[in-house]
Backbone as CSV, one residue per row, in Angstrom:
resi,resn,N_x,N_y,N_z,CA_x,CA_y,CA_z,C_x,C_y,C_z
1,UNK,0.830,-1.215,-0.006,0.005,-0.003,0.000,0.852,1.259,-0.003
2,UNK,0.474,2.197,-0.874,1.201,3.455,-0.938,2.345,3.464,-1.925
3,UNK,2.761,2.313,-2.464,3.885,2.237,-3.384,3.411,2.154,-4.821
4,UNK,4.156,2.738,-5.714,3.846,2.690,-7.135,5.143,2.715,-7.917
5,UNK,5.048,2.475,-9.203,6.219,2.488,-10.072,5.816,3.007,-11.440
6,UNK,6.798,3.288,-12.252,6.534,3.782,-13.595,5.830,2.714,-14.416
7,UNK,4.932,3.127,-15.344,4.268,2.116,-16.191,5.244,1.307,-17.034
8,UNK,6.431,1.851,-17.295,7.418,1.137,-18.083,8.392,0.338,-17.216
9,UNK,8.176,0.362,-15.892,9.065,-0.360,-14.987,8.771,-1.851,-15.032
10,UNK,9.801,-2.652,-15.269,9.643,-4.107,-15.282,9.775,-4.632,-13.861
11,UNK,8.716,-5.248,-13.352,8.688,-5.711,-11.961,8.865,-7.225,-11.843
12,UNK,9.139,-7.903,-12.933,9.380,-9.339,-12.876,10.328,-9.701,-13.993
13,UNK,10.980,-10.832,-13.849,11.925,-11.264,-14.866,12.453,-12.652,-14.575
14,UNK,13.229,-13.165,-15.526,13.815,-14.500,-15.427,15.308,-14.385,-15.714
15,UNK,16.107,-15.018,-14.881,17.553,-14.995,-15.083,17.948,-15.975,-16.185
16,UNK,19.224,-15.951,-16.510,19.765,-16.936,-17.437,19.897,-18.289,-16.738
17,UNK,20.072,-19.332,-17.530,20.365,-20.652,-16.967,21.844,-20.728,-16.650
18,UNK,22.139,-21.125,-15.427,23.526,-21.122,-14.947,23.900,-22.534,-14.498
19,UNK,25.031,-23.025,-14.975,25.539,-24.329,-14.544,26.078,-24.231,-13.128
20,UNK,25.841,-25.246,-12.328,26.309,-25.260,-10.955,27.716,-25.835,-10.863
21,UNK,28.404,-25.491,-9.792,29.717,-26.050,-9.495,29.721,-26.483,-8.031
22,UNK,30.535,-27.437,-7.732,30.583,-27.986,-6.369,31.528,-27.160,-5.517
23,UNK,30.989,-26.643,-4.419,31.767,-25.892,-3.431,31.547,-26.587,-2.091
24,UNK,32.571,-27.325,-1.646,32.398,-28.108,-0.442,31.431,-29.252,-0.685
25,UNK,30.313,-29.226,0.057,29.287,-30.263,-0.123,28.076,-29.721,-0.870
26,UNK,28.130,-28.495,-1.331,26.964,-27.863,-1.942,27.197,-27.640,-3.422
27,UNK,26.097,-27.642,-4.164,26.109,-27.237,-5.574,25.696,-25.775,-5.645
28,UNK,26.583,-24.925,-6.148,26.386,-23.479,-6.130,26.303,-22.973,-7.564
29,UNK,25.333,-22.087,-7.787,25.193,-21.405,-9.081,25.405,-19.912,-8.878
30,UNK,26.336,-19.326,-9.603,26.626,-17.897,-9.513,25.905,-17.201,-10.676
31,UNK,24.680,-16.730,-10.410,23.895,-16.107,-11.474,24.471,-14.728,-11.858
32,UNK,24.822,-13.914,-10.845,25.343,-12.564,-11.111,24.397,-11.810,-12.050
33,UNK,23.118,-11.894,-11.748,22.099,-11.309,-12.625,21.726,-9.930,-12.087
34,UNK,22.028,-8.844,-12.811,21.711,-7.498,-12.312,20.267,-7.119,-12.632
35,UNK,19.641,-6.428,-11.717,18.304,-5.890,-11.958,18.180,-4.558,-11.222
36,UNK,17.352,-3.681,-11.762,17.145,-2.357,-11.188,15.648,-2.085,-11.091
37,UNK,15.241,-1.514,-10.007,13.824,-1.181,-9.809,13.725,0.173,-9.112
38,UNK,12.838,1.018,-9.609,12.552,2.327,-9.017,11.099,2.314,-8.529
39,UNK,10.930,2.593,-7.248,9.590,2.608,-6.658,9.388,3.898,-5.901
40,UNK,8.150,4.376,-5.888,7.800,5.657,-5.288,6.755,5.427,-4.202
41,UNK,6.970,6.094,-3.083,6.032,5.990,-1.975,5.277,7.304,-1.844
42,UNK,3.960,7.209,-1.852,3.095,8.364,-1.673,2.642,8.424,-0.227
43,UNK,2.983,9.515,0.436,2.677,9.644,1.852,1.170,9.793,2.046
44,UNK,0.653,9.056,3.015,-0.779,9.121,3.296,-1.129,10.406,4.028
45,UNK,-2.406,10.607,4.221,-2.896,11.793,4.918,-2.377,11.804,6.339
46,UNK,-1.791,12.927,6.741,-1.237,13.033,8.087,-2.298,12.876,9.157
47,UNK,-3.513,13.309,8.870,-4.555,13.208,9.873,-5.017,11.794,10.110
48,UNK,-4.814,10.904,9.119,-5.271,9.523,9.249,-4.172,8.651,9.815
49,UNK,-2.949,8.808,9.259,-1.824,7.995,9.732,-0.703,8.937,10.199
50,UNK,-0.835,9.496,11.393,0.167,10.473,11.817,1.512,9.841,12.144
51,UNK,1.536,8.575,12.600,2.795,7.984,13.012,3.041,6.634,12.320
52,UNK,2.356,6.336,11.256,2.483,5.029,10.622,3.734,4.971,9.760
53,UNK,4.321,3.773,9.689,5.454,3.531,8.817,4.973,2.774,7.584
54,UNK,5.573,3.000,6.447,5.121,2.308,5.234,5.479,0.831,5.285
55,UNK,4.655,0.008,4.664,4.994,-1.395,4.473,5.975,-1.493,3.322
56,UNK,7.149,-2.033,3.615,8.231,-2.026,2.621,7.982,-3.063,1.542
57,UNK,8.388,-2.793,0.303,8.162,-3.753,-0.796,8.836,-5.096,-0.532
58,UNK,8.253,-6.128,-1.096,8.729,-7.508,-0.928,9.126,-8.073,-2.288
59,UNK,10.242,-8.764,-2.320,10.735,-9.416,-3.524,10.480,-10.922,-3.397
60,UNK,9.695,-11.474,-4.319,9.431,-12.916,-4.359,10.309,-13.550,-5.436
61,UNK,10.782,-14.754,-5.169,11.612,-15.425,-6.157,11.358,-16.928,-6.123
62,UNK,11.624,-17.553,-7.260,11.437,-18.979,-7.452,12.662,-19.535,-8.171
63,UNK,13.161,-20.672,-7.707,14.342,-21.291,-8.284,13.902,-22.560,-9.021
64,UNK,14.304,-22.674,-10.271,13.999,-23.836,-11.106,15.287,-24.510,-11.550
65,UNK,15.199,-25.800,-11.813,16.345,-26.534,-12.345,15.971,-27.141,-13.692
66,UNK,16.965,-27.289,-14.526,16.806,-27.845,-15.875,17.929,-28.842,-16.111
67,UNK,17.568,-30.095,-16.433,18.602,-31.110,-16.617,18.895,-31.337,-18.109
68,UNK,19.703,-32.340,-18.394,20.144,-32.614,-19.761,18.983,-32.968,-20.671
69,UNK,17.933,-33.586,-20.137,16.778,-34.008,-20.907,15.687,-32.938,-20.963
70,UNK,16.049,-31.700,-20.612,15.128,-30.576,-20.655,13.923,-30.771,-19.728
71,UNK,14.177,-31.340,-18.568,13.119,-31.538,-17.578,13.225,-30.449,-16.517
72,UNK,12.141,-29.744,-16.282,12.107,-28.666,-15.295,11.645,-29.206,-13.961
73,UNK,12.206,-28.642,-12.893,11.777,-28.966,-11.540,11.811,-27.703,-10.695
74,UNK,10.854,-27.580,-9.797,10.852,-26.471,-8.845,11.777,-26.845,-7.698
75,UNK,12.816,-26.028,-7.487,13.787,-26.307,-6.441,13.555,-25.492,-5.169
76,UNK,12.833,-24.396,-5.262,12.609,-23.628,-4.031,11.914,-22.308,-4.284
77,UNK,11.242,-21.852,-3.234,10.603,-20.539,-3.212,11.166,-19.745,-2.043
78,UNK,11.088,-18.432,-2.145,11.533,-17.568,-1.058,11.097,-16.140,-1.293
79,UNK,11.292,-15.317,-0.279,10.934,-13.908,-0.373,11.820,-13.128,0.574
80,UNK,11.986,-11.844,0.277,12.739,-10.959,1.159,12.105,-9.582,1.133
81,UNK,12.142,-8.918,2.273,11.689,-7.542,2.373,12.863,-6.628,2.048
82,UNK,12.681,-5.738,1.109,13.776,-4.833,0.727,14.226,-4.019,1.916
83,UNK,15.545,-3.826,2.108,16.041,-3.112,3.277,15.494,-1.691,3.363
84,UNK,15.171,-1.251,4.577,14.667,0.094,4.807,15.785,1.123,4.891
85,UNK,17.012,0.673,5.087,18.149,1.597,5.214,18.936,1.604,3.906
86,UNK,19.381,2.765,3.461,20.195,2.810,2.236,21.575,2.225,2.457
87,UNK,22.199,1.817,1.361,23.531,1.240,1.461,23.588,-0.112,0.758
88,UNK,24.676,-0.833,1.018,24.907,-2.150,0.434,24.475,-3.207,1.444
89,UNK,23.700,-4.170,0.980,23.191,-5.218,1.844,23.402,-6.567,1.182
90,UNK,23.902,-7.534,1.956,24.045,-8.927,1.513,23.050,-9.763,2.313
91,UNK,22.058,-10.309,1.648,21.001,-11.066,2.312,20.959,-12.469,1.740
92,UNK,21.019,-13.474,2.619,20.907,-14.869,2.232,19.558,-15.392,2.724
93,UNK,18.712,-15.798,1.777,17.351,-16.180,2.084,17.201,-17.696,1.904
94,UNK,16.739,-18.429,2.925,16.503,-19.867,2.761,15.288,-20.113,1.873
95,UNK,15.298,-21.235,1.175,14.212,-21.574,0.268,13.564,-22.896,0.685
96,UNK,12.369,-23.122,0.196,11.619,-24.353,0.455,10.770,-24.660,-0.778
97,UNK,10.282,-25.890,-0.839,9.410,-26.289,-1.928,8.332,-27.215,-1.406
98,UNK,7.147,-27.195,-1.994,6.092,-28.125,-1.567,6.401,-29.547,-2.023
99,UNK,5.959,-30.524,-1.248,6.223,-31.931,-1.545,4.920,-32.712,-1.419
100,UNK,4.873,-33.827,-2.153,3.796,-34.808,-2.028,4.294,-35.993,-1.224
101,UNK,3.354,-36.651,-0.545,3.707,-37.818,0.239,3.870,-39.038,-0.664
102,UNK,4.740,-39.932,-0.235,4.920,-41.176,-0.963,6.108,-41.163,-1.894
103,UNK,6.542,-42.367,-2.246,7.696,-42.509,-3.139,7.325,-42.304,-4.601
104,UNK,6.047,-42.461,-4.942,5.642,-42.309,-6.333,5.897,-40.895,-6.812
105,UNK,5.572,-39.904,-5.961,5.785,-38.522,-6.345,7.267,-38.216,-6.539
106,UNK,8.117,-38.751,-5.683,9.546,-38.519,-5.824,10.106,-39.234,-7.056
107,UNK,9.602,-40.405,-7.358,10.054,-41.110,-8.568,9.601,-40.352,-9.815
108,UNK,8.372,-39.808,-9.781,7.904,-39.033,-10.919,8.759,-37.778,-11.105
109,UNK,9.113,-37.148,-10.000,9.970,-35.954,-10.071,11.337,-36.309,-10.635
110,UNK,11.890,-37.463,-10.236,13.238,-37.841,-10.655,13.283,-38.259,-12.125
111,UNK,12.323,-39.071,-12.571,12.392,-39.652,-13.918,11.686,-38.783,-14.962
112,UNK,10.559,-38.195,-14.609,9.774,-37.445,-15.579,10.010,-35.952,-15.470
113,UNK,10.279,-35.475,-14.267,10.394,-34.035,-14.039,9.062,-33.466,-13.602
114,UNK,9.075,-32.198,-13.258,7.859,-31.585,-12.754,7.688,-31.869,-11.276
115,UNK,7.019,-30.981,-10.595,6.816,-31.111,-9.156,5.703,-30.155,-8.756
116,UNK,5.146,-30.322,-7.569,4.113,-29.379,-7.102,4.658,-27.959,-7.063
117,UNK,3.883,-27.004,-7.498,4.309,-25.623,-7.513,3.148,-24.718,-7.140
118,UNK,3.474,-23.488,-6.770,2.477,-22.512,-6.328,1.884,-21.792,-7.530
119,UNK,0.576,-21.652,-7.526,-0.075,-20.858,-8.578,0.074,-19.367,-8.313
120,UNK,0.126,-18.998,-7.040,0.237,-17.585,-6.642,1.483,-17.454,-5.771
121,UNK,2.483,-16.680,-6.245,3.734,-16.526,-5.500,3.531,-15.795,-4.175
122,UNK,2.454,-15.030,-4.029,2.244,-14.351,-2.763,1.956,-15.324,-1.635
123,UNK,1.641,-16.591,-1.950,1.424,-17.589,-0.909,2.720,-17.886,-0.156
124,UNK,3.852,-17.439,-0.676,5.118,-17.607,0.053,5.058,-16.877,1.389
125,UNK,4.388,-15.718,1.407,4.229,-14.969,2.657,2.752,-14.959,3.050
126,UNK,2.023,-13.944,2.678,0.597,-13.839,2.927,-0.101,-13.755,1.578
127,UNK,-1.000,-14.679,1.267,-1.647,-14.650,-0.049,-2.400,-13.341,-0.293
128,UNK,-2.366,-12.896,-1.522,-3.037,-11.640,-1.865,-4.534,-11.724,-1.694
129,UNK,-5.096,-12.936,-1.722,-6.546,-13.099,-1.571,-6.960,-13.335,-0.131
130,UNK,-6.008,-13.345,0.813,-6.339,-13.634,2.217,-6.930,-12.382,2.875
131,UNK,-8.058,-12.547,3.548,-8.755,-11.436,4.173,-8.954,-11.644,5.680
132,UNK,-8.588,-12.778,6.224,-8.846,-13.051,7.630,-7.786,-12.490,8.546
133,UNK,-7.831,-12.907,9.810,-6.879,-12.453,10.813,-5.794,-13.495,11.100
134,UNK,-6.107,-14.769,10.881,-5.152,-15.847,11.151,-5.047,-16.731,9.917
135,UNK,-3.831,-16.940,9.487,-3.567,-17.744,8.298,-3.062,-19.110,8.742
136,UNK,-3.778,-20.154,8.385,-3.398,-21.515,8.749,-2.827,-22.226,7.524
137,UNK,-1.684,-22.852,7.710,-1.059,-23.656,6.661,-1.044,-25.129,7.068
138,UNK,-1.978,-25.535,7.898,-2.028,-26.908,8.363,-2.291,-27.840,7.184
139,UNK,-1.467,-28.893,7.079,-1.584,-29.846,5.997,-0.758,-29.507,4.774
140,UNK,-0.133,-28.331,4.756,0.706,-27.946,3.633,2.125,-28.421,3.905
141,UNK,2.588,-29.423,3.187,3.875,-30.057,3.454,4.970,-29.477,2.556
142,UNK,6.075,-29.159,3.187,7.216,-28.562,2.469,8.510,-29.189,2.969
143,UNK,9.591,-28.898,2.274,10.918,-29.279,2.739,11.902,-28.183,2.342
144,UNK,12.915,-27.997,3.171,13.940,-27.005,2.882,14.845,-27.509,1.753
145,UNK,15.316,-26.581,0.942,16.093,-26.983,-0.233,17.433,-26.296,-0.339
146,UNK,17.584,-25.073,0.094,18.846,-24.367,-0.086,18.685,-22.910,0.276
147,UNK,19.434,-22.055,-0.389,19.368,-20.622,-0.093,19.817,-19.845,-1.317
148,UNK,19.391,-18.580,-1.384,19.760,-17.653,-2.445,20.308,-16.388,-1.794
149,UNK,21.438,-15.915,-2.290,22.076,-14.722,-1.735,21.877,-13.538,-2.691
150,UNK,21.423,-12.420,-2.153,21.214,-11.203,-2.936,22.182,-10.119,-2.435
151,UNK,22.754,-9.410,-3.379,23.534,-8.203,-3.050,22.713,-7.001,-3.521
152,UNK,22.269,-6.202,-2.568,21.358,-5.084,-2.869,22.048,-3.752,-2.598
153,UNK,21.927,-2.840,-3.547,22.394,-1.476,-3.393,21.171,-0.575,-3.349
154,UNK,20.879,-0.025,-2.189,19.651,0.727,-1.966,19.944,2.217,-1.900
155,UNK,19.161,2.999,-2.585,19.260,4.442,-2.602,17.901,5.034,-2.306
156,UNK,17.866,6.040,-1.439,16.606,6.687,-1.080,16.702,8.184,-1.368
157,UNK,15.610,8.720,-1.889,15.514,10.148,-2.145,14.192,10.649,-1.605
158,UNK,14.138,11.932,-1.266,12.928,12.511,-0.708,12.778,13.946,-1.186
159,UNK,11.549,14.317,-1.508,11.275,15.688,-1.894,11.388,16.660,-0.722
160,UNK,11.450,16.120,0.478,11.560,16.986,1.636,12.832,17.810,1.612
161,UNK,13.876,17.336,0.906,15.139,18.088,0.843,14.965,19.373,0.034
162,UNK,13.952,19.443,-0.816,13.744,20.618,-1.648,12.780,21.609,-1.029
163,UNK,12.151,21.254,0.077,11.171,22.134,0.680,11.867,23.113,1.618
164,UNK,11.163,24.192,1.935,11.741,25.171,2.858,11.688,24.641,4.285
165,UNK,12.373,25.312,5.175,12.517,24.817,6.531,11.185,24.820,7.284
166,UNK,10.339,25.794,7.053,9.067,25.837,7.762,8.169,24.685,7.386
167,UNK,8.150,24.331,6.105,7.316,23.226,5.674,7.887,21.897,6.159
168,UNK,9.207,21.788,6.242,9.807,20.549,6.743,9.488,20.334,8.212
169,UNK,9.320,21.433,8.955,8.967,21.276,10.350,7.540,20.782,10.527
170,UNK,6.653,21.098,9.609,5.262,20.686,9.727,5.010,19.290,9.152
171,UNK,5.782,18.913,8.126,5.539,17.646,7.445,6.670,16.688,7.778
172,UNK,6.289,15.503,8.224,7.270,14.476,8.554,7.424,13.564,7.360
173,UNK,8.614,13.563,6.791,8.857,12.789,5.576,9.071,11.331,5.931
174,UNK,9.107,10.517,4.892,9.341,9.096,5.073,10.735,8.828,5.638
175,UNK,11.716,9.608,5.185,13.069,9.398,5.697,13.161,9.733,7.178
176,UNK,12.399,10.754,7.619,12.367,11.074,9.043,11.772,9.930,9.833
177,UNK,10.731,9.327,9.295,10.102,8.216,9.988,11.028,7.013,10.077
178,UNK,11.886,6.850,9.068,12.834,5.755,9.102,13.996,6.004,10.045
179,UNK,14.029,7.171,10.668,15.082,7.451,11.621,15.094,6.473,12.774
180,UNK,13.891,6.000,13.163,13.832,5.020,14.227,14.549,3.745,13.855
181,UNK,14.388,3.312,12.582,15.102,2.126,12.142,16.601,2.337,12.207
182,UNK,17.059,3.531,11.763,18.487,3.807,11.749,19.045,3.834,13.166
183,UNK,18.302,4.446,14.117,18.764,4.498,15.497,18.843,3.113,16.097
184,UNK,17.808,2.293,15.847,17.847,0.930,16.372,19.015,0.161,15.799
185,UNK,19.265,0.334,14.498,20.377,-0.352,13.864,21.713,0.098,14.458
186,UNK,21.853,1.419,14.735,23.092,1.923,15.309,23.301,1.367,16.713
187,UNK,22.261,1.368,17.546,22.385,0.827,18.890,22.748,-0.649,18.859
188,UNK,22.126,-1.398,17.952,22.421,-2.803,17.829,23.871,-3.022,17.413
189,UNK,24.386,-2.215,16.472,25.756,-2.357,16.035,26.742,-2.051,17.165
190,UNK,26.424,-1.013,17.985,27.292,-0.674,19.118,27.319,-1.811,20.134
191,UNK,26.154,-2.364,20.465,26.095,-3.465,21.421,26.832,-4.696,20.892
192,UNK,26.683,-4.960,19.606,27.368,-6.112,19.033,28.876,-5.924,19.061
193,UNK,29.347,-4.702,18.761,30.783,-4.428,18.829,31.311,-4.548,20.252
194,UNK,30.509,-4.093,21.226,30.913,-4.234,22.631,31.042,-5.686,23.035
195,UNK,30.089,-6.535,22.583,30.152,-7.953,22.921,31.389,-8.599,22.297
196,UNK,31.694,-8.216,21.052,32.893,-8.792,20.418,34.154,-8.373,21.148
197,UNK,34.239,-7.101,21.536,35.428,-6.629,22.269,35.533,-7.333,23.618
198,UNK,34.398,-7.543,24.265,34.425,-8.220,25.560,34.890,-9.668,25.426
199,UNK,34.445,-10.354,24.371,34.896,-11.733,24.153,36.386,-11.784,23.860
200,UNK,36.885,-10.800,23.075,38.319,-10.784,22.791,39.135,-10.545,24.049
201,UNK,38.641,-9.676,24.947,39.352,-9.435,26.191,39.370,-10.680,27.073
202,UNK,38.249,-11.401,27.115,38.222,-12.629,27.906,39.160,-13.680,27.326
203,UNK,39.175,-13.811,25.979,40.080,-14.761,25.366,41.532,-14.395,25.610
204,UNK,41.855,-13.088,25.532,43.234,-12.664,25.796,43.600,-12.911,27.255
205,UNK,42.656,-12.709,28.155,42.962,-12.940,29.583,43.167,-14.421,29.856
206,UNK,42.406,-15.271,29.223,42.562,-16.705,29.444,43.862,-17.228,28.850
207,UNK,44.369,-16.559,27.815,45.610,-17.031,27.208,46.861,-16.586,27.979
208,UNK,46.737,-15.598,28.881,47.889,-15.150,29.666,48.248,-16.161,30.738
209,UNK,49.523,-16.215,31.149,49.921,-17.111,32.252,49.214,-16.701,33.541
210,UNK,48.910,-17.698,34.364,48.153,-17.444,35.588,48.945,-16.608,36.582
211,UNK,50.274,-16.802,36.659,51.082,-16.044,37.617,51.144,-14.568,37.227
212,UNK,51.119,-14.266,35.915,51.135,-12.876,35.471,49.828,-12.188,35.833
213,UNK,48.710,-12.912,35.733,47.420,-12.331,36.090,47.368,-12.036,37.573
214,UNK,47.878,-12.949,38.421,47.877,-12.726,39.870,48.770,-11.552,40.234
215,UNK,49.933,-11.406,39.568,50.819,-10.288,39.863,50.158,-8.959,39.501
216,UNK,49.487,-8.921,38.363,48.808,-7.692,37.958,47.686,-7.347,38.910
217,UNK,46.967,-8.349,39.383,45.852,-8.089,40.302,46.360,-7.550,41.623
218,UNK,47.468,-8.107,42.129,48.009,-7.626,43.398,48.577,-6.206,43.247
219,UNK,49.155,-5.906,42.089,49.706,-4.564,41.869,48.570,-3.534,41.838
220,UNK,47.463,-3.881,41.232,46.334,-2.965,41.195,45.786,-2.749,42.591
């Protein structure tokens, strides 16, 4: 809600077919597929949503495999919420795929190809047709399959930079609202750095000779 894009903006696409290579115990495919998307957020009425944050866009993706006999198989589904903070982000998203019970389905997948797949990709998170308060997936069987890594370069712009100071004081822009996210991220980074420094100090103290530690303690 609130987001739009240019009529000429391509919001979906398919990568090239990439051969996998063995890295350790995993089969890895380096797609290196670049894509660009420009999206615009229209601020809602201040009187209706005075302190609301926008729902950030979601990227849905599906991984397919193609073998020597031109048989397609669904290898996994996943989704990610685009980062709210500008900058470079590396996100690794786990994937899953629906499965049928029994060995017949697995034999059909292995010899013939094809597998159960989603008709609506929004079912990966919340289906677009869902209107209730609680979403039940009871009876929907899946299995984990792997992960996909995205490198995202995010840039944010706001018309608030072009407005005069008096108008900026009255209108709270989207970037101002995202300040809470930035502050939380900064506090989290500081706490994480403190924990790392504390662990390094404990490791350094444990590696010192015991008699040197006792001498230092008595001197203090």
